[in-house]
Legacy VTK file of the C-alpha trace (Angstrom):
# vtk DataFile Version 3.0
C-alpha trace
ASCII
DATASET POLYDATA
POINTS 114 float
0.000 0.000 0.000
2.897 2.375 0.681
4.713 1.563 -2.578
2.416 3.676 -4.831
2.637 6.564 -2.349
6.421 6.345 -2.290
6.572 6.255 -6.091
4.330 9.315 -6.301
6.489 11.228 -3.818
9.659 10.274 -5.684
8.097 11.441 -8.957
7.219 14.788 -7.345
10.774 15.111 -6.027
12.172 14.300 -9.490
9.966 17.012 -11.001
11.070 19.602 -8.455
14.717 18.676 -8.973
14.489 18.801 -12.779
12.709 22.168 -12.592
15.426 23.581 -10.338
18.175 22.239 -12.621
16.443 23.756 -15.669
16.464 27.147 -13.921
20.173 26.730 -13.067
20.981 25.761 -16.663
19.100 28.787 -18.015
21.065 31.041 -15.669
24.368 29.394 -16.648
23.634 30.025 -20.343
24.061 33.748 -19.661
27.729 33.156 -18.787
30.561 32.543 -21.205
31.401 28.959 -22.013
31.202 26.315 -24.686
27.748 25.103 -25.734
26.932 21.406 -25.420
23.965 19.080 -25.622
23.619 16.435 -22.900
22.240 13.201 -24.331
21.252 9.997 -22.549
22.109 6.753 -24.329
20.139 3.704 -23.185
19.374 5.021 -19.716
16.256 4.774 -17.587
16.838 7.523 -15.005
16.144 10.833 -16.735
16.536 12.734 -13.467
20.148 11.573 -13.343
20.539 12.814 -16.925
19.526 16.297 -15.778
21.903 16.031 -12.804
24.748 15.185 -15.180
23.810 18.256 -17.219
23.949 20.388 -14.091
27.363 18.930 -13.181
28.642 19.770 -16.674
27.316 23.323 -16.315
29.313 23.666 -13.095
32.409 22.780 -15.123
31.848 25.714 -17.491
29.647 24.180 -20.199
26.521 25.992 -21.420
24.106 23.077 -21.444
20.954 22.019 -23.228
19.487 18.636 -22.254
17.775 16.216 -24.623
15.036 15.260 -22.179
14.584 11.635 -23.239
17.151 8.896 -23.620
17.986 7.613 -27.091
18.192 3.893 -27.811
20.339 4.568 -30.860
22.688 7.511 -30.787
23.493 9.072 -34.156
25.831 12.040 -33.692
25.495 13.016 -37.356
21.963 14.201 -36.507
23.536 16.817 -34.236
26.181 18.086 -36.660
28.003 21.108 -35.311
26.997 20.412 -31.704
29.191 19.184 -28.902
27.559 16.107 -27.383
28.070 15.102 -23.762
26.786 11.542 -23.478
25.491 9.912 -20.293
25.366 6.109 -20.533
24.531 5.457 -16.896
26.777 4.387 -14.058
28.494 1.656 -16.057
29.150 2.378 -19.703
29.345 -0.866 -21.694
32.499 -1.722 -23.611
30.471 -1.487 -26.843
29.357 2.038 -25.920
32.928 3.042 -25.076
34.225 1.623 -28.356
31.524 3.453 -30.301
32.241 6.751 -28.531
35.939 6.361 -29.326
35.126 5.565 -32.955
32.944 8.673 -33.267
35.700 10.812 -31.770
38.168 9.366 -34.275
35.709 10.259 -37.055
35.825 13.873 -35.887
32.595 14.117 -33.912
32.742 16.458 -30.932
31.427 13.870 -28.461
32.464 13.141 -24.883
31.257 10.699 -22.228
29.898 12.020 -18.946
30.378 10.519 -15.521
34.041 9.612 -15.596
LINES 1 115
114 0 1 2 3 4 5 6 7 8 9 10 11 12 13 14 15 16 17 18 19 20 21 22 23 24 25 26 27 28 29 30 31 32 33 34 35 36 37 38 39 40 41 42 43 44 45 46 47 48 49 50 51 52 53 54 55 56 57 58 59 60 61 62 63 64 65 66 67 68 69 70 71 72 73 74 75 76 77 78 79 80 81 82 83 84 85 86 87 88 89 90 91 92 93 94 95 96 97 98 99 100 101 102 103 104 105 106 107 108 109 110 111 112 113
């Protein structure tokens, strides 16, 4: 009986946190820095995606967040953008190899959470 209540409270907390982060990101965009798009790749926790965006903004990036995770990441769709990619706590070796390959091809793409 308490599980649905707990889930509802966690969802409210996630919403408050994401809203606060969005305000922080909008404020950070007024400062100088390099623009980047934070993208989730095969993740479930979108709140953590926003947290990673906030962390990147604290490191000097001017961040936009793609609000939903992508199952297939295609950096060519974001030509001219710097991509900061969040793959979750444990990036798979296949994801790491693909990120390295994209970098070698000249894409401006970097993993988050290292």
